[in-house]
N, C-alpha and C positions, 0 to 999 in steps of 0.2 A: 942085535938089531939094536942100531943108534937110537939117540931120545928121538932124534927129526923124524925117522923112520915109523917109532911108535906114536910121534903126535900127528905124522897124514895118517898113521890108520885109524886113529880114533874119530880124525876129523871126516874121514870118507865112512866109517863105520857106522856111526851118527845120523849122516849126514842119508846113507840107504836108510835108517831104522828110520827115519822120520819120513822117509819116502812111503815106506810100507804103512806106517801108521795113517799119512793122510789121505793114500790110495783106499784104505779101510773105511776112512770117516767120510772121506766125501763121495765114493761110489753109490751110493743109492741117490745122490742129489742130481746124478744124471741120468738115473733111471726112473725119475718120478712118473711118467707114463707108463712104464712097466710095472713098479710097485701097486700103481693105482687100479688095471687092468687085473693082476694076478691076484690081487689080495680085494677086490671088489670095495674102494676107497678112493675119495674123492682124490684128484692131484693136488690141491690145496693143502689136504688133510696128510699126504704123503709126505710133506715138508717137512712133517713134526718129527718123522724120522731122526733128522738132524739135528732138532733139537732137542730130543731126550739122548740121544748118545752125546752132545757137547754138554748135556746137564750133569749126565754122571761122569765124565771124562773133570769135568769141571772138579767136583770135589776129592776126585781120586788123586789129583793132581798133590794135593797137603797129604793125602797118605805118604804115597812114595817120596816125598821132600825130607818126611821123616823119616821112614825107614833105611831111604840110600844116605841119612845123615849117621845113620846105626852100623849101618851091616858094609857100607859100600854103594860104589855107583854099578858097578856091571851087574852084580848077580839078580837085582830088583828087572832089570832090561832083559836078562836073559831068559825069565820063567814067562815073563807077560809077555815075551814075542812069541816061544814056544806054546802059551796058552792061546794067544791070538789066532794059530792055523789050526788049532783044536775047534774054538769057534766058530772059525768060516766052515769050516765043515758039518758042523751042527748046522748052521743057516742052509743047508740043502735041502734038507728036511722039515725046514718051516712051513706051513702050509696055511698060517692065521696068522692076523694081523696084529691081534694083541699078544700073541706068543712071538712074532719078528719084535714089535715094540720092546720086549722084557730081553731077548738074546739081545738087543742093541745096547740096551742100557749096559749090560754086563760087557759089550765089546767095548763100550767106553770106558770103564775102569780100565781094562786092558791097554788101550791106546793112550794112557794119560803117562804112561810110566817115561817115555822116552820125550814127551816136552818137560816132563817135571824135572828130569834128571840132566837134560844134555846139559845145561849152560853150565850147571855146579862142578859137571864131569870136566867141561873145558876148561874152566879157573882152576880145577884141583892139580891136572894134567899137564896144561899148555905153558907153556913161557908167555910172558906178558906182551912180548912185541907180536906173536900171535893170534892173541885169544880173539881180538874185534876179527878181524880176518876171517879166524873160523866162525865166528858169529853171525858173519856176512852169507858165507858159505852154507852155512846151515838153514838160515831163514829162506835163502837161497831153494834149498833141496824142498822145505816145507811147501812153496809156492807152487814148485814142478810134482809134489807127491800129488797137491791137491788138482792139477791141471789134468795129471794122469788120472787119477780115479776119478774125474766128472767126466772126460772123452771115454774113458773104459769103459764108464757105466752107459754112456751114448750108444758104443758099439754093440754092448750087449743086449741095448731094450732093441736094436735092429734086428739082430742077427739071431740072438737067443732066448730060452725063454727062463724063468727063475732057476729052475733046480740049475740048468746049465751053464748058467750065468756066476752062481755060486760056487761050482765046481772050478770053474775057472781062477775066480778070484782065491781060491783056497789053495790052489796050483803056483800063483804067482807070488802068493803072499810065501809059500814055502821057501821057494827056489830066492827071495829078497831074502829073510831073515836067515836063511844058511850062510850067504853072501854077508850079511852086516856080522853076524857073530864072528865068523870066519876073520874081518877083519878087526873087529875090537881086540884091541890090545890083553892080555892077561892079569897084566898091572894093574893096582889099582888104589886106590890111597883110600881109608875110611878116617875123614874128618869127623868125626863127632866128638864135640867140644867135652864131654864127659868120659868118652873110651869105653863106654859099656855098648852092649848088644842088646838090650831088652829092647824086646818090639811093643810093650805097651807104653801108652802116651803119657808122659811124664810132664812134671811141671815147668822144668827146662824146655821142653816142645812145646809149651803153650807159652813159653816166654820169649823163645822165637819168633811165633807168630807174631805175637801183640807189640815186640820190637819193632817189628816194622809195619804195624799196623798204628802205631801210635805217631807214625812219621808221617807229617804232612803231605811233603813233594811225594812220599811211594801211594800215600792213598788217591793222589791226585793223578800218578800214572795210572794206579790199576783202574780207574774212573774212565779215562781217554782210551786205553783199550778195549774197554768193553765196551763203552757205547760205539767208536770206531769200528769195530769188529761184529757189534749187533747190524749195523746197516752193512755195511762190506758184503758177508755170506750171504746175508740173507734176501739183497737186492738179485743178489746170481739165481736165488731160487724163482723168484717171482718171475724174474725175467723171462725166463725160460716158458713158462704158463704164459706172459703177454704175446712170444712170438710166435706161439702155436695155433693164436686166435688169429680170427679176420684184422687186419689184411695181409699178414704177415704171413701165416698158417705154413709156417717151418716145419719140417718132420722131425721125427722124435730125434733120429742123431744130427741130424742138421742144426740143432736146436742147441746141444752143446757145444757148438764149437763158439759156443760164447766166453766159454772160458776160455778161450786160447786170449783173454783180453788179461789175464792172470800175468802174462810175461812181462809185458810192461811193469809189472809188480817184482818180477823174477831181476830185472834188469834194476830196478829200483832198490832192491835188495842188495843186490853185491856193489853198488856204488855208494850206499849207505855211509860206510865207514870213510868217505873219502870229503860227500860233502859235510859231514859233519865236523871233520877238520876247518873244512874252508870254511862253513857257513855260522856253523855252532846251532845248537838246539832248537834254538825259541825260535829262530827262523825258520827252521824248517818245518817245525811243528806250523807255523801259521801257512807256510806256503803247503804244506799236504791237508790240512784244514779246508783251506781253500779249494785245491784240485779237487776232492772229495765233494764239496758244494756243488762245485760250478760241473763235475762230471756229472752228478746226476740231475740238475739241470737241463743239462743239453740232452738229455734221452727224452723230455718232453718233445722235444721238436718231432719225437715219432716216427723217424725212421730207420729202415735196418743202420744208416751209414750214421746218423748222429746218436743211436742207440750203439755201435761199437766205439765212436771218438770217446761216449760219456764214460763205459765201462773201461777203456784205456786209460781216461785222465784217472777215472776213481781209483783204480787197481793202482797205477804209479802212487797216487797220495796216500793210498793206506798204506803200502806196506815199505814206503819210505816212514811214513808215521810211526808202525809196529816197529821197526829196525833199531829208529831210533828210543823208542817206548822201552824196548827189550835189555838196550844196549845200556842207558842210564839207569834200569833196576839192579843191574847185576854189576856194573859200577860202584853205586850206591851202596848196595849190601856188604858191611864189613866183615858179620857174623851171620851165622841159619843163611847161608848164600842159596841152598836149594829152597830153601822157605819161601826168602825173595820171591824167586821165580815163578814160585808154587802159584804164590797168591798173583800173581802177575794174571798169568794165565788162566787161575781158579776163574778172578772175573774176566777175564777176557771171553773163555769160554760160555760161562754164563752169559753174556751180552748175546754170542750164537743162541743157544737155548731160549732166552726170553725174545729176541728180533723176532723168530718165526710168528709165536702168536701175536706178537705186538704189532705186527705188520698185516695180520692175516685181517681184521675186522678193516683196514686202511683199501686192503685189496678189493673186499668184497665189496664193500659202498663205491669204490670210486675207481677201480682196475688199478692199472700203472700210476694214472696221475696220484692216485691214493697212496700207492707204496713211496714214490719220490715226496710226495708232504710226511707220511711219516718220517723219514729217511732226513729231511732236512729239519726236523721237530727233533732229534735226537744228533744231529750234528751240530745244533745251537747250542745245545750243550757241551760239545767240546769244543767251541769256539769260545764258550763261556771261563771253562778250566784252562784252557791256553792262555787265553787274556789276564786270568788269577798268577799263573805260574809266570806269565813276563812281569809283573807286578809284583814278585816276592821278594823279600830285600835279601834271603838269604842266597847268595849265587851260590852255582856250581860249579865245578872245571869244565872248562868247557874241552877240554883234549880227551878225543875219544882212542885213544893211542892206550891214555894213562888209565888203569883200572884201579880203583882202592881196593885197598886189603893183601 
């Protein structure tokens, strides 16, 4: 098998694995009415299922980053994906909300493997000329997985009960995992800087994390990802509740169609490399931030059309924003690459975990208008950080093709 074929298999194998991850992560976001009725909780409280999974996923990213630097990228991926199928099987038998929270916490720990390892795996195995393209395809697959998971959840809510839904999820996960594992090449490069394979956390590992946490530019990128994702993913949870109320009265499946607005983000992900080369990072940050703010404000007109337009704008802005942040982190990390990506994604998913409880009192007090208010407060932090980065004296290379390291 040629090197080009191996690279192609890696790109599509990891992209398919990411679709599996995001179907499992976001399925419950499309199932909020079914979760609420099956486990006798309020729909707003059911949104916490996404928060707890994002929380455990966030911290598990750091573990997988360390592990993959020691034993290679492929093994942790294979084991976590296999265990994910087993956990999906366990979900069939869960009939208590507290138990569901516990299983989702563990599931989040397994889901972290692919996002923690993927970008470092690409950088280890791919030629520099295809690295950015691979990242764009991978992030596009993330958004497709998110859309598929939410729409699948909506269909399940419409036609299946909880046990039937989880059985179908287990079957879909098993098939996709088998195909992804088949695609992943057997070759792997273990790039532990010390060359040992001890699994304990060592001073060397802590230095790797500290290397990136002491970099002010990296810190800003981590905060940007956290704040932007905190708004984006949780707005989609609360807009479902809003659209199911009067005067909209959308049905259980109909309300999940709002997630098709993610397709504008999928398009933005695929085009982000070209736009970075043409415009540069800072202008794209400004444009993306403004699009998220404008998109949120447009929804306040509170018609079906303006809500759809608002979410199309927000999704487009967010995924452009995320693609630029993700690529910049990978470019800037000259050492401990998996740890750099893991720290970014850790903050990213912590933002998602915090966003649900953060927006809940806004929703309870003022409904959707309150969610928009809370979102704009968070996005003001994004605007401030973007302005600070624009004023920074140290200039980074603008070429999105040349990755450092």
